[in-house]
N, C-alpha and C positions, 0 to 999 in steps of 0.2 A: 434054235427057236423057244419061245415059251411053252413049257408045261401047261396046258389047259386040256381043259373036257372038248372045246372046239376044235384040238388037233385030229380027232377023228374023220373031220371032212376036209383034211388036206389035198387028198385025192382028187375028191370032187370038186375043189376049188381051182386046183393043178389042172384038172382036166377043160374047165373053163376061160383058165389060163391060156390053155394050150387052143383053146378054140376062136381066140382071139380078142376073150374081153379084156377090156384094161385097167387097169391101177383108180382110173377117177370114177370107177363103177361098184366099189366093195358092197354098197349097200343091195344092188341088185343083184350082184352075187349071192349074198346073204340069204335074198329073200328067193331066189329062184332055186336057193337049197334047204331052206328050211320049207318053202310053200306059203300057200298066200292066206292061209287061217293061222300061221306062225304070231304068234305075240309079238307085237312091236317092242315089248322092252328086250325078247331074246336074241328081234333081229336087229336091236343097236349095240348088243354084247356080241353076239357074232361078226357085225360089221366093223366094229372096235378092232378084234382078234386080225380079222383079214386086212386089215391095214396096218397094223402095226407087225402083222408077218409076211406081210407081201413079198418083199425082198427073197426072205428062205424059202418059202413055198415055193416061188419060182424058180430058187435055183434047187430046190430038189428034183423039182417035176423036170427039168435039163431045160427052162426056158430062160433064152436070154430074157437081165434086165437092164430096162433102158432108161438111164437119170437124166435129168433135165439138168442142166447148166446154165450159168446168166446167157441170153443171147442164143436161145437153143427156140424160143417164139417162132409161130409159122405165119406169113404173112406177107404182105404185100410191098412194106417198109425195107430199106435196106438188113441182109443179113439175115433173112428170112423173120424180123421180127415186127409184132404189130406194129400198125399205122397210129398214132397218138392224136393228127389231127380230124376236127371237126368238120364236119359239111362247107359251114363256115369260114375254116380257115382258122376257127382260133385253135387251140391244143387242150385235149383234158387234162383236169388234174388226176393223180393217182388213184384215187377214189372211183370219178367218171372210169380210167381205164378199166381198171377191177372191174366194175360194174358191167359195162358195155360186151367185153371178151369173157364175163362170166369167171375169172380168175378170182382165188380165195382169196383175201384181204391179211385174211391172218396169216398168209403164207410168205408175203413176200418182209424178206428180212431187210434189202434197203434197193432204192431202185436211184435212178438219174436220168435224166431227160438228154437225149441225144438228136441232135439237129445235124441233118449230113445230104449235101444237095438238094436243100430244099425239100428234104423227109425231115420227120418227126417221129420218134417212138421213145419208148422207156427201157431202158436196160434193168431189169430187176433180176436181184438175185434172189432165193427164197430159201427159207427154213431148209434145213434137212432132219432129218428125226433126231441125228444126235444131238441138237439144240435144244430139243424140247425139255421142259425142267418133268423128272420124271414125276414129281408131289403134281402136277398139273394134267396130268391125264386120267379119266377116269376108263380102267378099263374092265374088262372081264375078270380078273383075277381079282381085284378091287375090291369088286361089287360081290364075289362070291364071300371074302370073307367078311365082307361086312356084312350080309345077310346071315352067315352061321356067327355071325355075335349077337345075333338079337334074337334070333329064333327059339330062343330057349325056355323064354317066360311065359309062365300061364297062371292067373290070379282065381281063388277065391274068391265073390263075391259076398259080403257079408251084412247088406241090407236087405229087407224084406220087401219088394215089391206089390202095393196094392193097386185099386183101378186109376188112375190117376186124372186131373182137370186140366193137367197142362202138359205142354210138350217146350223144351227148352233149345236154343241156339245160342252159339258162341259166333261169333263173327269177327276174323283177322285178316288185313291186307297189308302188306309190303313192310314185309320183315325184311329184307333184304340181307339178307345172311352172305358174308362177306366184304360187305360196306363200309369203306375206310370213310372216319367222321372225324378223325383228329389230328390229320397234320399239322404240321406248323404254321400253317396260315388259316386254320381254321379259326371261324369267329367264334364258335362254341365248342367245349371239351365233352359234348357226351360220346362216351367211348363205347364203341360197337362190337367189342371183341366177344368172345365163348364168355366169360363169365357173367357181362352186362344181359348177352341174349338170355341164358338161363337163368337168370335173376328175374326179368320181366316176365319170364317162361312160369316162374313160381307163383308170382302176384296172378297171372291169370288162373293156375291152377287153385289157386287158395281162393277166386272169387268165384272160380267151378261150382265149389260145394257150397259157397256162403248165400247162393242164389237160385240154387239146386231147387226146383217144383214138380217135376214130372219124372216119369221113365224112360226117356227117351229124346236124347240128344244131337243135335246136328250140330255140327262143326265145321266152317265153311272158311276157307280161304281163298282168299278174294285177287291171287296171283302178285310176281314181284315178290314171292318165297326166298327166289335166289336175288343174288344182287348181278351176278354175270355167269359168262361159262369160259373160264380161261384169262378171265380180265376185260370182255369185250358184253357189249348187250343181247343182245338176242339178235338181234340184226348185222350185228359186225358193221358196225357203225360209225364207232369210235370207244374210246378205249376207258374203264372205268378203274378208280383207285380202290384197290383192295387189300385187306387187312389179314388174309390167308391165303393158302392156296387151294387149290379149285376140292383135291382129294380132302383138306381139311372141312373145308365150306358143304362138301358132301353128305361127309359123315354130320356134323353140325345139325345140317338139315334135317335128315334120319332120324336122330338124337331127339331134335326139339317135335317132331311129330308123334313119335313115341309115347315121349314122356306125357303129350297131351292124351294120350288111347290110354295108356296105364292108368291114368286118373279117373279117366272118365267110366272104363270100366268097372270100378269098383263100385260108381256112382249111379251111373244109370244098368236098365235093362238092356239098351241095345243103342248100339255109337252108329251113327253117318258122320265121315268124313269125305268132302265132298272138295275138290282142289282143283282150282281154275291155271291151266298149264299154257295157255296161249297168251302170253303175255310179252311187254318189250321187255324185260330185264331176264327175267328168270329162263324162258326157253326151253330150250332142248334138257339143259342141265336141271329146271324144276318138274322137268316130267320123267327125268332116270330117277330124281328124289324121291317123288309123291310114286311110282310104278314100283323101286325096291320095298316104301312101304308097304304099300297094297299086298307085296309077295310077301314080306314079313308078316303083317297084321294074318295073312291066311293061318298061319303058324302059329303064331304066337297066342292069340285069341280062340275061342271056345266058339266054333262054328258058326254064323248067324249072330253072333252079339258084336261085331264091329265089320262095319260093311263101308269101306274105303272105293272113292267114283273121283275117277280123274279126267278132267274136261277136257277136252284139247279143241274143241270149237271157238271162236271167239266170244259166241253166248251160247248159254245151254242152260240146262234148268231142271229142278227137281219136285216132286210132288207130297207132301207132308200135311196129313188129316183137313185133307182137304182145300191148302192154300197151294199156290204154285209159288218158287222165288225164281227167279231170271238171273241170271250171273253173269258176270261179267268184268274182267278186270279192269275195262275201259279205253284201253289201249293195245291192239295186236302186235304179232312178234314180226310182223311182214308188211304188212299194204295201210296201215294209219301212218298221216304226218302229226295228225294233232288228235289226243288223244278226247276221249267225252268228257263233257265239263260234270264240275262237283256242283252246278246247279243247272238244271238241264236245262236246253237252247230247242228250237221245235226240230232240228236235224235229228237230235238224241231222242225226241219223243217220239219222233217221226220212225225212226230207227228200230229202240225197243216195241213200237205198233205192229212193225212190220213184220218182227220174230213171233210176237205173239199171235200175228193172224197166221204166220205161215205154218205153226205149229197147232192150233186149234186149241188155244188155252182161255179163248176170253166165256168158253163154256165154265173157269172157275171163278166163284165172285172175288175170289181177294188174291190178289196177282200184287208181287213186288220184285222191285228191279232195285240188283244190289251192285255196287260198283265199287272199285279200289281206284289205285293209280295219284286220285287230285290231293291225295294225303291231306282230307280235310274231312270234317262230320256235319255233315248236312244234310237233315231229314226231309224231303219234301213231299209231301201229301197230297198237292195239291193243283202242280202244273198240269198234269194228266187224273182226268177225269177217270181214267180206268183203269191205272196200276200207280203204287208210290214209287218213288225214284229216290234211292238212297247211296249217298256217297260213306265212304267208312275211314275212318282215320287210319294213319299208317302205324303200325306195330314200332317202326324203327324210328328211332331219331332222324333227323333232316340228314341228308349228305351236305358236303360242302357247298353243291353247286345250287339245292334251295336254298341252304344257307347265307348265302351270296346274292342270290336274283331275289328274294322274296323275307322270308322272314324264319325265325329259329320254329315257330308254330308249336302245335302239342300232337303228343302222338298218343296211341292206345291200343284199346279196340270194345266191343260191344257184345254183352248180354242181353239175349231176348227173352222172353218167356211168354208164350201165346195160351190163354184160357181159349178150352178146343169151344168148350159150350155157348159162350158170351161172343169169342171173335174179339175179347179185347186184348193188346199188344201191351205189355212193357218193356219198356227202350231202358238198358242202364249204361251208357257207357264209363268207362275205367280210362280215367288219364295218368298218367306216368307223371 
């Protein structure tokens, strides 16, 4: 068994196993042991530990471990298999089959459609623990080592701060860490490896100092910060070409955010980092990365000078100096088939208006809606009479899919300076 701080709970896990808790409920076990008030980040770590060590814990507790072999699904089809026929007589695709029976498509190693005496069913072989790439597993031990590595740095400010008439923002979207952009069939050779990502980050840091006007900085990440989890989208609906392991992408994602914060705390009196975690690419991995950044920041910087806020709702908001910023990636991790448009439709305006009303935000005179996803920089100040609707460019170059279906496009980020007294906003888009 893996030596971990979570092993102190093995006896409690074993008791729940003995009481009939099944292996497909590791999150329920984690939550029941840690309690309803436990941090979601810790629950995810504990859940991962339980999943990885389920067999060992069962054996230590003297419980029988059941293993699922091919042809062991329950159902009305021959030999206990789930039937694959729809009510209209047609046959489900493997994707429809997994969705219908709530099976994890990531665990399907191979499958075969079998028809027998008028019945149809899928013969599925699942991945085993030994098939997993250890560099694709975000384990509690991996995260603990990462946190230890990054919690030791503190900075002394070299600037003197007087009353400021401005506050500043830096807005990034669609960083897509881990995305492959340079396969042999790519139309353009825009590499997106570690070196390319950190080179663009240096451009951002240089411009942070160049355009600084206020004492407080609001950094906003509008989602799709990570490209995928174990090579899949947040919904697990299709495979994504990746150029690094999940662990490498995780490590680089944490380093990216910390480098921004390291530069910001030396330039500003106070720094806010708002991260959208409900998106169609990053999903759970983005939440884990940003949760790690939040925990590290609490130890790495002086208390109160860096505030990290991770937003798990599809639309959320924050207030600054009498203004409200409503945030969304533009497409969620579960329900939306089509994302919100770069130039707003009537439905998009209605969706944002509904959120503003539900949260009582019309009491503010200045409301801005910010979104990513579209990979376009379009600032719409007039479609709605009540709020600005702003779409931001992709920080990353375009994926091969976008290159092929649309065009190469332009990528970059946006710096904003807000005059607190006159309410004038300066927008500075920086393109790579």
